[in-house]
N, C-alpha and C positions, 0 to 999 in steps of 0.2 A: 786492052786499055779502055777506060771509060770515055764516053763521048762528050763529057763536060770537062772544062779546065778548072784548075784550082782557083779559088777566089783570093783576092788580095786583102780581104778583111776576114777576121775570125772572131769567135766568141770571146767576149771581154773587151774588145776594142771600143773606144769612143768614137762615134761617127756623127756627122752633120747631115741632116736631110736636105737634099738639093731641090726637090720638087714635090708637088702634091699639097694636100691640106695641112701637113705638118712641116712645111718648108721653113728652114732656118732653125728648127729645134735640134738639140743634140742629146744623145743618150748612149747607153752602153748596149752592145749587141748581146742578146740573151740566148739566141738560137740561130743556127745557120742551116739552110736547106740548099746544099751545094748542087744537087741534081736539078732543082728548079730555079737556081740563081736568085734565091730570095733570102731575106734576113728579118729577124724580129728584133726591134729596138725597144728598149725599156721605156714605158710611158709615152710612146709615139705611135700614131695611127691607131688610136683606141676605137674599138667597136663594142656594141652591146649585143650580147648573146642571151637569148631567152632559153633557160634550161628547165627541164622537167625535174620535179623532186624524185630522188631515188632513196635507197636505203641509207646511203652514206651522206648525201647532201640535201639541203633544204629546198633548193630550186629558186627560181626568180630570175631577175635580170642581172647578168654578170657582165662586168666591163673587163675587156682584155685586149691585148695587143694583136693586130693583124700584121701579116707579113708585108714587106716593102721590097720591090725589085732592087737588086744590088747596084744597078746603074743609077738609082736615085739617092744613094748615100755616098759620102766621101769621108775618108779617114780624117780625124781631127789631129792637127799638129799643135801641141802646146806652145811652141816657139813662135809659129806664125799666127796663132790664135784664130785659125780658120780651117775649113775643110780643104784638103790638098790631094793631089794625085800621088800614087805610091810607086816608087821605083825600088830597085834592089842594089845593094852593094855587097861585094864579096871581100871578106877579110883575108889576111895573109894565111891564116890557118885553114882556109877553105869554107868557113861558115858563111851562109848567105843570110843577110838581114834586110828587113824592109826599111826604106828611108824616104823622107819627104823629098819630092821632086823640086820644091821651091827653095828650101834652105839647106837640105842635105842631112838634117838631123835624123838619127835612127829612131824608129817608132816602135 
């Protein structure tokens, strides 16, 4: 068994940043690093990377997303219109789905 637990957020989820320089901004998760407990959020926590020219690319200053620790983001609930904690509900057929802890809506 791996020593890390599964995360409550996954690729494609809309999240709100809770702390840091991008606090309050929301975006879609584009990449998840489960072993490091980090996520990449679209157009959030942007950094500038100086790249060397190669055969395939011109080089120069490239702006891209940096990772954010998963504890600094909260899943966005469209009904509550804010970042919320995530719980789970189990349907009668045995399927397990994520739900908003605040209003109970499935996410």
